[in-house]
N, C-alpha and C positions, 0 to 999 in steps of 0.2 A: 504493500500500500504506500510505499515511499517514505514511511516514517521510521526513524531510529528512536528507540526507547532505552533509557538507562535507568536502573534502579539505584536510588541514592542511599547512602549509608548514614545520611544526616537527616535532621528534622527538616520540615518544610521551610521554615524561616531561615535556617542556616544554609540550606541548599540555594534558596533564592538570593540571599545576601552574598554568598560566594560567587554565584553566577554574575550578579551585578558588578561586584568588585573586579572579577576577571575581565569583564567587558570594558569597564571604565579604565582599567590599567593598561589596556592594549591600545597603543597610539594609532594603529591601523584601522580600528573599528570606531564606528559612531553609533551611539544609541539613539534611535529614532523615536521610540515610544515605549511606555510601560503601561500595561492594562491589568487591572485587578478585577477579573471576572466575578469573583465572589463578592467583592464590595459593590460592584454594579448590580448584582442580583439582589443584594440587601436593600438597595435604594428603591426597589420595586416590591419589597416585602417577600422576596423569594430567598431560599437558602441554596447555597452551592458550596460543596467542599472546596478547600483552598485551591485556587486556580489562577495563576498569573502568567502573563506572557511578556516577553521583551522582544522588541523588533530592533535589529541592529544590522549594520552592514559595512562593507569595505567597498566604496565606489570604484576603486581600481580593479576589483574583481567582478563585481556585479555588472559594471558597464560593458565589460567584454561579452558577457552572456547576452545582454540586451542588444548589443550591436549585431550579434549573430542572429538573434530573433527577439524582437521587442516584446513578444508575448511572454517571455521569461519574466518580465517586470511584474506580472501578477503574483509571482512567488518570491519577489525581492522587495525589500530587504529580507534577509534571513530572520528567523525568529526561533525562540526557544520557549517552550511551555513547561512550567513547573506545576505539578498537580499532586494532590494527596488523594489516592484512590485505593480503597480497600486497605487502609492503614499503611500503605506503601507510598513513599514519595518517589515520583518519577520525573525525569527530564526528557522531553521529546523535541525532535526537530525534523525538518524535511531533509531527506538524503539528497545531496547535490547530484548524485549520479541518476537519481530518479528524474531530476529536472532535465537532464540531457535527453532522456527518452520522452518525457512529457512534451517538451518543446522542440523536439527534433533538432537539437543543437548539433552543429558540425563537430567533427573530430578535432578541430583546432581549439575547441574549448576544453578539451580533456585536461590539460595542464591546470587551468583555472579551477575546474571542478575538483581535481585531486587536491589542490591547495585548500579549497573550501572544506572538503571532507576532512582533511587532517586537522584543520583549525577547529571545526565544529566538534570533532571527536575529542580533542584536547580540552576545549572549553567545557563540554558536557561532563567529561571525566573529572575535571577539577571541581565543578559545581556539585557533582554527585559524591565526591570523595572516593573515587575508585581509580 
């Protein structure tokens, strides 16, 4: 389904805080937005288990994908979702290699997608404490 899921060894709050710090400390990345789906649900008197998402990107990489096929912009910037589900904290993100298939990106984007995959793997591992 194009998603990578990591099981965190940390609490929800610690996982999210670590993710945020890792992203903030990386000079190549820009945080675009943070959304707290649980808080938003509470504003309309609904309950949702802890669910937060961070949108972030590296324009030097994302632009290469969009120049190849602007449709890739629907999946950029990248995002990571932190959830508490069945008493387990998880970190989820879109697999960049799935984007190559989804948007019929040319083979020239493989190097960029590999860089994105490695970065997202390292970021999610740090957030999850694995």
